[in-house]
C-alpha distance (Angstrom), angle and dihedral (degrees) to the residues before:
residue distance angle dihedral
M1 . . .
E2 3.79 . .
K3 3.79 117.2 .
Q4 3.77 130.6 -175.8
Y5 3.79 120.6 -113.6
K6 3.78 122.9 -159.1
G7 3.76 112.5 -152.2
F8 3.79 125.4 -159.2
S9 3.77 120.7 -97.2
G10 3.77 108.8 -83.8
Y11 3.80 92.6 -150.1
M12 3.80 92.4 61.9
F13 3.80 91.8 53.6
L14 3.78 90.5 43.2
F15 3.79 88.1 58.8
M16 3.82 88.6 49.2
E17 3.81 88.8 52.3
L18 3.80 90.8 55.5
I19 3.79 90.6 51.2
L20 3.82 91.3 48.4
L21 3.78 90.1 49.3
L22 3.79 91.2 54.4
I23 3.81 90.7 47.7
V24 3.81 91.7 50.2
V25 3.80 92.4 50.0
F26 3.79 91.8 46.4
G27 3.84 91.5 47.0
F28 3.78 94.3 52.4
M29 3.77 90.5 46.5
R30 3.82 89.3 53.7
G31 3.79 93.2 45.6
M32 3.82 95.5 -111.5
F33 3.79 94.1 139.3
I34 3.82 101.9 161.2
P35 3.85 96.4 50.3
S36 3.81 89.0 42.9
A37 3.80 91.3 51.5
V38 3.82 89.7 51.9
M39 3.79 88.9 50.5
V40 3.83 90.0 50.8
V41 3.80 90.2 54.7
A42 3.81 90.1 48.8
F43 3.80 89.6 47.9
I44 3.82 91.6 53.1
L45 3.82 93.7 47.0
I46 3.77 92.0 50.4
A47 3.81 91.1 47.6
I48 3.80 91.0 53.3
G49 3.81 90.1 56.6
F50 3.81 95.4 62.9
T51 3.79 115.8 108.0
V52 3.79 134.8 169.7
V53 3.80 123.0 -149.4
D54 3.79 113.7 -161.5
P55 3.84 123.5 -150.8
N56 3.82 112.2 -73.2
Q57 3.78 91.6 12.1
S58 3.79 132.4 105.5
C59 3.78 138.0 -156.5
V60 3.82 118.7 -140.8
M61 3.80 113.5 -158.4
V62 3.80 129.8 -159.1
L63 3.81 125.7 -174.4
F64 3.81 114.2 -158.5
G65 3.81 92.6 -32.4
A66 3.82 96.2 -42.1
Y67 3.80 121.2 111.5
A68 3.81 107.6 -118.6
G69 3.80 100.6 -179.2
T70 3.79 145.1 -88.1
I71 3.79 130.6 -87.9
K72 3.81 110.1 -146.5
T73 3.80 100.3 163.6
N74 3.77 112.3 92.3
G75 3.79 117.4 -120.7
F76 3.80 147.2 91.0
Y77 3.82 112.5 -62.9
W78 3.76 143.3 173.1
V79 3.80 118.2 -143.9
N80 3.78 137.2 169.9
P81 3.81 105.0 -57.5
F82 3.80 89.7 -138.6
F83 3.80 91.8 62.4
V84 3.79 116.2 112.8
R85 3.80 103.4 -136.5
K86 3.79 128.0 -156.1
K87 3.79 121.7 -173.5
I88 3.82 115.8 -143.0
S89 3.79 122.0 -176.0
L90 3.81 117.4 -129.5
R91 3.79 93.4 -167.4
A92 3.81 121.8 119.2
R93 3.80 112.6 -98.7
N94 3.79 134.9 -162.8
F95 3.77 125.2 -134.0
D96 3.81 113.1 -169.4
S97 3.78 104.9 -174.8
E98 3.75 125.7 -148.7
T99 3.78 115.1 -110.5
I100 3.78 110.6 -92.8
K101 3.80 130.2 -163.0
V102 3.81 114.4 -117.9
N103 3.80 137.9 154.1
D104 3.77 121.0 -108.5
K105 3.81 124.3 -139.7
L106 3.81 91.4 -77.6
G107 3.79 93.8 47.8
N108 3.81 96.3 -105.3
P109 3.83 113.1 145.7
I110 3.79 111.3 -119.0
M111 3.81 137.0 174.0
I112 3.79 114.2 -126.6
G113 3.80 137.3 170.0
L114 3.79 138.4 176.8
V115 3.78 142.0 -154.5
L116 3.79 117.8 -141.5
V117 3.81 129.0 -167.6
W118 3.82 111.8 -161.8
R119 3.76 144.8 150.7
V120 3.79 139.7 -172.7
Q121 3.80 112.4 -90.9
E122 3.82 103.2 169.4
T123 3.77 113.2 35.5
Y124 3.82 94.0 -167.5
K125 3.82 92.4 61.5
A126 3.79 92.5 41.7
A127 3.80 92.5 51.4
F128 3.80 100.4 38.7
G129 3.81 107.8 13.8
V130 3.82 96.5 70.2
D131 3.78 140.3 8.7
E132 3.82 112.3 -103.2
F133 3.78 100.4 -7.9
E134 3.84 92.0 -157.2
H135 3.81 90.7 61.7
F136 3.80 89.3 43.0
V137 3.81 89.9 57.3
V138 3.82 91.8 52.0
V139 3.80 95.9 48.1
Q140 3.80 96.8 43.7
S141 3.81 93.5 45.3
E142 3.80 91.1 54.6
A143 3.81 90.4 45.7
A144 3.81 90.3 52.8
L145 3.79 89.7 48.8
R146 3.81 91.6 52.6
K147 3.80 90.9 50.0
L148 3.80 92.1 48.2
A149 3.82 92.7 51.4
G150 3.81 89.7 56.3
L151 3.80 92.4 55.1
Y152 3.81 98.3 60.9
P153 3.81 136.8 38.4
Y154 3.78 117.9 -117.0
D155 3.81 90.3 -118.3
N156 3.80 138.1 -19.3
I157 3.81 98.1 -103.6
E158 3.79 91.6 104.4
D159 3.80 96.4 26.1
E160 3.80 107.3 41.5
S161 3.81 91.3 174.0
A162 3.82 91.7 62.7
K163 3.80 109.0 112.1
V164 3.81 94.7 -174.1
T165 3.80 124.8 41.4
L166 3.78 133.6 175.5
R167 3.79 91.5 -115.2
D168 3.80 99.9 45.8
G169 3.80 106.5 22.5
T170 3.79 94.1 71.9
E171 3.80 101.1 150.7
E172 3.79 97.5 40.9
V173 3.80 93.2 42.9
N174 3.81 92.3 49.3
N175 3.81 91.3 48.3
E176 3.80 90.3 52.1
L177 3.81 90.4 48.1
E178 3.79 91.5 50.1
R179 3.82 92.2 48.7
E180 3.80 91.6 50.6
I181 3.81 93.3 49.0
I182 3.82 92.2 47.3
E183 3.81 90.5 55.3
R184 3.79 92.4 48.7
L185 3.82 96.5 46.4
D186 3.79 97.3 44.5
I187 3.80 90.6 89.1
A188 3.82 88.8 62.0
G189 3.82 95.1 47.3
I190 3.81 92.1 -113.9
E191 3.80 122.4 154.9
V192 3.80 114.5 -147.2
I193 3.80 109.5 -145.2
E194 3.79 97.0 177.4
A195 3.79 138.2 -11.2
R196 3.80 121.6 -171.4
I197 3.80 138.4 164.9
N198 3.80 106.5 -116.4
H199 3.82 100.5 177.0
I200 3.78 133.9 29.4
A201 3.81 130.3 161.2
Y202 3.77 141.1 136.8
A203 3.78 115.4 -83.8
Q204 3.80 115.2 -96.0
E205 3.80 95.4 -107.4
I206 3.83 93.2 61.7
A207 3.79 100.9 24.1
Q208 3.83 95.3 97.1
A209 3.80 93.4 46.7
M210 3.81 92.4 48.3
L211 3.79 90.9 46.5
K212 3.80 90.5 54.7
R213 3.78 89.4 47.7
Q214 3.79 91.8 51.7
Q215 3.80 90.4 47.4
A216 3.80 90.8 50.7
T217 3.79 90.6 50.2
A218 3.79 90.7 49.5
I219 3.82 91.6 48.7
V220 3.80 91.8 50.6
A221 3.80 91.2 49.5
A222 3.80 91.1 48.1
R223 3.82 92.0 48.3
F224 3.77 90.1 50.6
K225 3.80 90.5 55.5
I226 3.80 91.5 45.5
V227 3.80 93.4 51.3
E228 3.79 91.3 45.1
G229 3.80 90.9 52.7
A230 3.81 93.0 43.3
V231 3.81 92.4 54.0
S232 3.82 90.1 51.4
M233 3.81 91.4 49.6
V234 3.82 93.3 48.4
Q235 3.79 90.5 48.6
M236 3.80 90.9 49.9
A237 3.83 91.3 48.2
L238 3.80 93.1 52.1
E239 3.81 92.2 46.6
Q240 3.82 92.4 49.2
L241 3.82 92.6 48.7
S242 3.78 90.7 49.7
E243 3.81 96.5 45.2
K244 3.83 94.6 48.3
N245 3.83 93.9 41.5
I246 3.78 91.3 -130.2
V247 3.77 93.7 146.2
D248 3.78 134.7 -4.0
L249 3.77 109.8 -127.7
D250 3.75 125.6 -170.3
E251 3.80 121.9 -152.1
E252 3.80 93.5 -90.3
K253 3.82 92.6 51.5
K254 3.80 90.7 46.1
A255 3.79 90.2 52.7
T256 3.81 90.7 50.0
M257 3.80 91.5 48.5
V258 3.80 92.8 47.2
S259 3.80 90.4 50.1
N260 3.80 92.8 50.3
L261 3.78 94.2 46.0
M262 3.80 93.0 48.0
V263 3.80 90.6 51.4
V264 3.80 90.8 50.0
L265 3.80 95.8 44.8
C266 3.80 99.0 40.0
G267 3.80 100.3 38.9
D268 3.78 117.7 110.0
K269 3.81 91.8 -145.1
D270 3.79 132.8 58.9
V271 3.81 112.6 -88.6
T272 3.82 119.5 -124.2
P273 3.82 107.0 -140.0
V274 3.79 121.5 -136.6
V275 3.81 116.2 -150.9
N276 3.79 112.2 -140.5
T277 3.85 109.6 -154.5
G278 3.78 93.2 179.0
T279 3.77 131.3 55.2
I280 3.74 124.0 -43.8
Y281 3.80 87.5 -100.8
């Protein structure tokens, strides 16, 4: 468990160093070599104990294998010169992963990547809970991303019952990703500020086929709307002709008119009109 350590003021010991330096110089000048040599050793030991903690950084200290504490307050300190000190940054960091190939819930190969914003929260876990916590963050984040991709389909083209997909369920998917990463990085004392998917696409070997499938689905949906609108327009045209007594159409003429209008309204190319100067037949 992390515990705070309060070091001594470095300026006070710096002043002591100046005094020792004057004593050493004076001792050698007077020929007092043994006391001066002792003072030199003391001077060196005191100098080793100086440490500087920058803003948003920490200093983890270990004394002969025992955790002594962590200094998190920035400043100039003096600590036991026998402490082994390890600086750990508390600043927020970005991890922009490379896109990796995984399989979605339906087994389709996809390319997916994430961006993670994190920082060290507990220095004891970061220093002693894992080896190289930066590498641990990278590996576990990618592992969480692989697991997430297997929980959802890429889209609902193949699975129409899917309420959440990787492509459309952005907020829910990102929340699930963040929760998974938080659980994995807790052992290293890492705080996850934000985790988001920043790239997602079908793998290259199926991208063209899936694109054609999406285009076909879009065409079918568009045709459905076109036919639905065309039927409404034909119905309106027949009702208007009947109400205003413009022309009296029997069933055969109505069928011919409906056929012509549907061709005109539903065709994907411009219609070339033919002017009939004779009878309707």
